[in-house]
C-alpha positions as CSV (number, residue, x, y, z in Angstrom):
1,X,0.0,0.0,0.0
2,X,1.6,3.3,-1.1
3,X,0.3,5.2,1.9
4,X,3.1,3.9,4.2
5,X,5.9,5.1,1.9
6,X,4.3,8.5,1.7
7,X,3.9,8.7,5.4
8,X,7.5,7.6,5.9
9,X,8.7,10.3,3.6
10,X,6.7,12.9,5.5
11,X,8.0,11.6,8.8
12,X,11.6,11.8,7.6
13,X,11.1,15.5,6.6
14,X,9.9,16.1,10.2
15,X,13.1,14.6,11.7
16,X,12.1,11.0,12.5
17,X,14.7,8.4,11.6
18,X,12.6,5.3,11.1
19,X,9.0,4.3,10.7
20,X,7.0,1.1,10.5
21,X,3.5,-0.3,10.8
22,X,2.1,-2.9,13.3
23,X,-1.3,-4.4,13.6
24,X,-3.0,-3.9,17.0
25,X,-4.2,-7.5,17.1
26,X,-0.7,-8.9,17.0
27,X,0.1,-7.8,20.6
28,X,-1.4,-10.9,22.3
29,X,2.0,-12.5,23.2
30,X,3.3,-9.2,24.6
31,X,0.1,-8.7,26.6
32,X,0.7,-12.1,28.2
33,X,4.2,-11.1,29.2
34,X,2.8,-7.9,30.7
35,X,0.3,-9.7,32.8
36,X,3.1,-12.0,34.1
37,X,5.3,-9.0,34.9
38,X,2.5,-7.4,36.9
39,X,1.5,-10.7,38.7
40,X,5.0,-11.0,40.0
41,X,5.0,-7.5,41.3
42,X,8.0,-6.4,39.3
43,X,6.3,-3.1,38.5
44,X,6.9,-1.9,42.1
45,X,5.2,1.4,42.8
46,X,4.1,1.9,39.2
47,X,0.4,1.3,40.0
48,X,-0.7,3.0,36.8
49,X,0.6,-0.1,34.9
50,X,-1.9,-2.3,36.7
51,X,-4.8,0.2,36.5
52,X,-4.6,0.4,32.7
53,X,-3.1,-3.0,31.9
54,X,-6.1,-3.9,29.6
55,X,-5.6,-0.8,27.5
56,X,-1.9,-1.3,27.3
57,X,-2.1,-5.0,26.3
58,X,-4.8,-4.3,23.6
59,X,-4.8,-1.1,21.5
60,X,-8.4,-1.7,20.6
61,X,-9.4,-1.4,24.3
62,X,-7.7,2.0,24.4
63,X,-9.4,3.1,21.1
64,X,-11.9,0.8,19.4
65,X,-11.5,2.4,16.0
66,X,-7.8,1.7,15.6
67,X,-6.9,-0.3,12.5
68,X,-3.1,0.2,12.3
69,X,-0.4,1.4,14.6
70,X,2.4,3.6,13.0
71,X,5.5,3.5,15.1
72,X,8.3,6.1,14.6
73,X,11.7,6.3,16.1
74,X,14.1,9.3,16.6
75,X,17.8,8.6,17.1
76,X,19.3,10.1,20.3
77,X,22.7,8.5,20.0
78,X,25.1,10.3,22.4
79,X,28.3,11.9,21.2
80,X,30.3,10.4,24.1
81,X,30.5,7.2,26.1
82,X,27.6,7.6,28.6
83,X,29.4,5.4,31.1
84,X,32.4,7.7,31.4
85,X,30.8,9.6,34.2
86,X,30.1,6.5,36.2
87,X,33.9,6.0,36.5
88,X,34.4,9.3,38.2
89,X,33.1,9.2,41.8
90,X,32.7,13.0,42.5
91,X,30.5,13.8,39.6
92,X,26.9,12.8,38.7
93,X,26.0,10.3,36.0
94,X,22.8,11.3,34.2
95,X,21.2,9.1,31.6
96,X,21.9,10.1,28.0
97,X,18.3,10.7,27.3
98,X,18.0,13.3,30.0
99,X,21.0,15.5,29.4
100,X,19.1,18.1,27.4
101,X,15.5,18.8,26.3
102,X,12.7,16.5,27.3
103,X,12.2,14.3,24.3
104,X,8.4,14.0,25.0
105,X,8.0,17.7,24.0
106,X,10.2,17.4,20.9
107,X,8.6,14.3,19.5
108,X,5.0,15.1,20.5
109,X,5.0,18.3,18.5
110,X,6.4,16.6,15.4
111,X,4.1,13.6,15.8
112,X,1.1,16.0,15.9
113,X,2.3,17.7,12.7
114,X,2.6,14.3,11.0
115,X,-0.9,13.4,12.3
116,X,-2.4,16.6,11.0
117,X,-0.8,16.0,7.6
118,X,-2.2,12.4,7.6
119,X,-5.7,13.6,8.5
120,X,-5.8,16.2,5.7
121,X,-4.3,13.9,3.0
122,X,-6.1,10.6,3.9
123,X,-9.2,11.9,5.7
124,X,-8.5,9.5,8.5
125,X,-8.9,9.6,12.3
126,X,-5.9,9.1,14.5
127,X,-4.4,9.6,18.0
128,X,-0.7,10.3,18.8
129,X,1.2,9.0,21.8
130,X,4.7,9.6,23.2
131,X,5.2,7.6,26.4
132,X,2.3,9.3,28.2
133,X,-0.5,6.8,27.6
134,X,-1.0,3.0,28.1
135,X,0.8,2.0,25.0
136,X,3.3,-0.9,24.7
137,X,5.8,1.1,22.6
138,X,8.6,-1.4,22.6
139,X,6.6,-4.5,21.5
140,X,4.8,-2.5,18.9
141,X,8.0,-1.1,17.6
142,X,9.4,-4.6,17.3
143,X,6.3,-5.7,15.4
144,X,6.7,-2.7,13.1
145,X,10.2,-3.7,12.3
146,X,12.1,-0.8,14.0
147,X,14.2,-3.3,16.0
148,X,13.8,-6.2,18.5
149,X,13.5,-6.3,22.2
150,X,16.9,-7.3,23.5
151,X,17.6,-9.4,26.6
152,X,17.5,-6.1,28.6
153,X,13.9,-5.7,27.4
154,X,14.7,-2.4,25.5
155,X,14.6,-2.0,21.8
156,X,17.7,-2.7,19.8
157,X,18.1,-1.4,16.2
158,X,20.7,-2.7,13.7
159,X,21.0,0.8,12.5
160,X,20.8,2.9,15.7
161,X,21.8,0.4,18.4
162,X,20.1,1.1,21.7
163,X,19.3,4.8,21.1
164,X,15.8,5.3,19.7
165,X,13.0,7.3,21.2
166,X,9.6,5.9,20.2
167,X,6.3,7.4,19.3
168,X,3.0,5.9,18.2
169,X,0.1,6.9,15.9
170,X,-3.1,4.9,16.3
171,X,-5.1,5.4,13.1
172,X,-8.2,4.2,11.3
173,X,-6.1,3.8,8.1
174,X,-5.8,0.1,7.1
175,X,-2.1,-0.2,6.4
176,X,-0.1,-3.2,5.6
177,X,2.1,-4.3,8.5
178,X,5.9,-4.1,8.2
179,X,8.1,-7.1,8.6
180,X,8.9,-7.6,12.3
181,X,12.6,-7.6,13.2
182,X,14.3,-10.9,14.1
183,X,16.1,-11.2,17.5
184,X,19.9,-10.8,16.9
185,X,21.0,-11.1,20.6
186,X,22.4,-14.6,20.2
187,X,24.4,-15.9,23.1
188,X,25.4,-12.4,24.2
189,X,24.9,-11.5,27.9
190,X,26.6,-8.2,28.1
191,X,23.5,-6.2,29.1
192,X,22.5,-8.8,31.8
193,X,26.0,-9.1,33.4
194,X,26.7,-5.3,33.6
195,X,23.6,-4.4,35.6
196,X,24.9,-3.0,38.9
197,X,21.9,-4.1,40.9
198,X,21.3,-7.5,39.2
199,X,17.8,-6.4,38.1
200,X,17.5,-9.0,35.4
201,X,15.8,-12.2,36.7
202,X,16.6,-13.9,33.4
203,X,17.1,-12.9,29.8
204,X,14.2,-10.7,28.7
205,X,12.9,-10.5,32.3
206,X,13.4,-7.3,34.4
207,X,12.4,-6.8,38.0
208,X,11.9,-3.0,37.9
209,X,12.1,-2.8,41.7
210,X,15.9,-3.3,41.4
211,X,16.5,-1.2,38.3
212,X,18.4,2.0,38.9
213,X,16.2,3.9,36.4
214,X,13.2,2.9,38.4
215,X,14.8,3.6,41.7
216,X,16.0,7.1,40.8
217,X,12.9,8.2,38.9
218,X,9.8,6.3,39.8
219,X,10.5,5.2,43.4
220,X,9.3,7.9,45.8
221,X,10.6,6.9,49.3
222,X,14.1,6.2,50.6
223,X,16.2,4.1,48.4
224,X,16.3,0.5,49.8
225,X,19.5,0.2,51.9
226,X,20.8,-2.9,50.1
227,X,20.8,-1.2,46.7
228,X,22.4,2.1,47.6
229,X,26.0,1.1,47.1
230,X,25.3,-0.5,43.8
231,X,23.8,2.8,42.5
232,X,27.2,4.4,42.5
233,X,26.9,7.9,41.2
234,X,23.9,7.4,39.0
235,X,21.5,10.2,39.9
236,X,18.9,10.0,37.1
237,X,18.4,6.9,35.1
238,X,21.0,4.3,34.1
239,X,22.5,3.5,30.7
240,X,24.7,0.6,31.6
241,X,22.7,-2.2,29.9
242,X,22.1,0.0,26.8
243,X,25.6,1.3,26.5
244,X,27.4,-2.1,26.5
245,X,25.2,-3.6,23.7
246,X,27.5,-4.7,20.8
247,X,25.0,-3.4,18.3
248,X,26.0,0.1,19.3
249,X,29.0,-0.2,17.0
250,X,26.5,0.8,14.3
251,X,25.0,3.6,16.3
252,X,25.0,7.2,15.1
253,X,25.2,10.5,16.9
254,X,21.8,12.2,17.1
255,X,21.3,14.8,14.4
256,X,18.8,16.7,16.6
257,X,20.9,19.3,18.6
258,X,18.3,19.4,21.4
259,X,18.9,15.7,22.1
260,X,22.7,16.1,22.5
261,X,24.1,16.6,26.0
262,X,24.3,20.1,27.5
263,X,27.8,20.7,28.8
264,X,26.5,21.4,32.3
265,X,24.7,18.0,32.4
266,X,27.5,15.7,31.0
267,X,29.1,15.1,34.4
268,X,28.1,17.8,36.8
269,X,30.1,17.9,40.1
270,X,28.1,16.4,43.0
271,X,29.1,19.4,45.3
272,X,27.4,21.7,42.8
273,X,24.2,19.7,42.7
274,X,24.0,19.3,46.5
275,X,23.7,23.1,46.8
276,X,20.6,23.4,44.7
277,X,17.6,25.0,46.4
278,X,14.2,24.6,44.8
279,X,14.5,27.8,42.6
280,X,18.0,26.8,41.5
281,X,16.8,23.2,40.7
282,X,13.9,24.5,38.6
283,X,16.1,26.9,36.7
284,X,18.9,24.4,36.0
285,X,16.5,21.6,34.8
286,X,14.0,23.8,33.0
287,X,12.8,21.8,29.9
288,X,14.5,18.7,31.2
289,X,12.8,15.5,32.2
290,X,14.7,15.6,35.4
291,X,12.5,18.5,36.6
292,X,9.5,16.1,36.8
293,X,10.9,14.2,39.8
294,X,11.3,17.5,41.8
295,X,14.2,18.6,43.9
296,X,13.6,16.3,46.9
297,X,13.8,13.0,44.9
298,X,16.8,14.3,42.9
299,X,18.7,15.4,46.0
300,X,18.0,12.0,47.5
301,X,19.8,10.5,44.5
302,X,22.6,12.9,44.6
303,X,23.2,12.2,48.3
304,X,23.4,8.5,47.7
305,X,26.0,9.3,45.0
306,X,27.9,11.5,47.5
307,X,28.0,8.7,50.1
308,X,29.3,6.3,47.4
309,X,32.0,8.8,46.3
310,X,34.2,8.3,49.3
311,X,35.1,12.0,48.9
312,X,35.3,13.6,52.4
313,X,35.5,17.0,50.7
314,X,31.7,16.7,50.1
315,X,30.9,16.7,53.8
316,X,30.4,20.5,54.0
317,X,27.9,20.3,51.1
318,X,26.0,17.4,52.7
319,X,25.9,18.8,56.3
320,X,23.3,21.5,55.7
321,X,20.9,18.9,54.2
322,X,20.5,17.4,57.7
323,X,18.2,20.3,58.2
324,X,16.4,20.2,54.9
325,X,12.6,20.6,55.1
326,X,12.0,17.2,53.3
327,X,12.5,14.1,55.4
328,X,13.6,12.0,52.3
329,X,16.5,14.4,51.8
330,X,17.4,14.5,55.5
331,X,17.4,10.7,55.6
332,X,19.7,10.4,52.6
333,X,22.0,13.0,54.1
334,X,22.3,10.8,57.2
335,X,23.3,7.9,55.1
336,X,25.8,9.9,53.0
337,X,27.5,11.2,56.1
338,X,27.7,7.8,57.7
339,X,29.7,6.7,54.6
340,X,31.9,9.9,54.4
341,X,32.7,10.7,58.0
342,X,35.1,9.0,60.5
343,X,33.3,7.4,63.4
344,X,33.7,10.2,65.9
345,X,32.6,12.9,63.4
346,X,29.4,11.0,62.6
347,X,28.7,10.2,66.3
348,X,28.8,14.0,67.0
349,X,26.2,14.7,64.4
350,X,24.0,11.8,65.6
351,X,24.0,13.2,69.1
352,X,23.2,16.7,67.8
353,X,20.4,15.8,65.4
354,X,18.7,12.6,66.5
355,X,17.0,14.0,69.6
356,X,15.4,16.8,67.5
357,X,14.3,14.6,64.6
358,X,10.5,14.2,64.4
359,X,10.2,12.0,61.3
360,X,10.3,8.3,62.0
361,X,12.0,7.3,58.7
362,X,14.8,9.7,59.4
363,X,15.2,8.5,63.0
364,X,15.5,5.0,61.5
365,X,18.3,6.2,59.3
366,X,20.2,7.5,62.3
367,X,19.5,4.3,64.3
368,X,20.2,1.9,61.5
369,X,23.5,3.5,60.5
370,X,26.5,1.3,60.8
371,X,28.1,4.0,63.0
372,X,27.9,4.1,66.8
């Protein structure tokens, strides 16, 4: 059907790098995997996955008129090794996708433009989605031939490696499906073995509750104590399983400038981030996806990284956060100081602050510390 070629040409003009078509009825197997994932509780605090599981597993439940699903991909390949920052203890490692503008905003505007063009040319109905609705983007992208879901559960492209942002158009147009991509992972285990928190239960199976991306972004409370050391200096997301994929040898640097890392977000010093008040946090991360987790959760992550740094020079930046208005920040500051200070220095602070602490979770941090 010629429509697909015409739509692909228009999508390329709008800055999308790849496009394919999937049929909504072909998601049955992926829907089964989703139900198993949820039944095992691997979704953690992401209750919205349970609430809308039926719509996620079957596009026709989300929109009964859908006949075809057009999947688009935009390359965000980094111009550096995103793991470089993880090897430097006194800086913050930020996931490659979050080191500049929020891709949701960039892609949504262009996807809407593509949708308007389709509606005018083909007189069809459609809905556009960029990671903000119950849509199984990765399985649909695999069905549409954009790549395959690797053992790390993320999409892998022979042309772009691990670095594709995905968007979807549900449409009433009856389009021929693309050839789905074959799995090319073979015997490779690089992504499974590199995971700092051992979040992969088995190939193609992820327990999100142990995933650093989940812990730093979705998880709202204190980071589980047994996972803190493994987080290293990753303060927003984690690229380890993506970056080690051998298929990245074919990856290309993003052509969209707004998706390339800002200099101040490549490897910002932890001391600098620890000093952010709410206004400074909002200003620094304006337009960034990091802004969505708010200062308190971000500072929690930075404090875990500070504790893991072993850099005693960070103590003066951590100390004031023992008085932060947010208990999550105060608790993380306690843990960071327990790792950075000598025993007597930490004991002094414990005596000074424990008696005045009113939040139970922070009191537990003081009490559970491995210091006397």
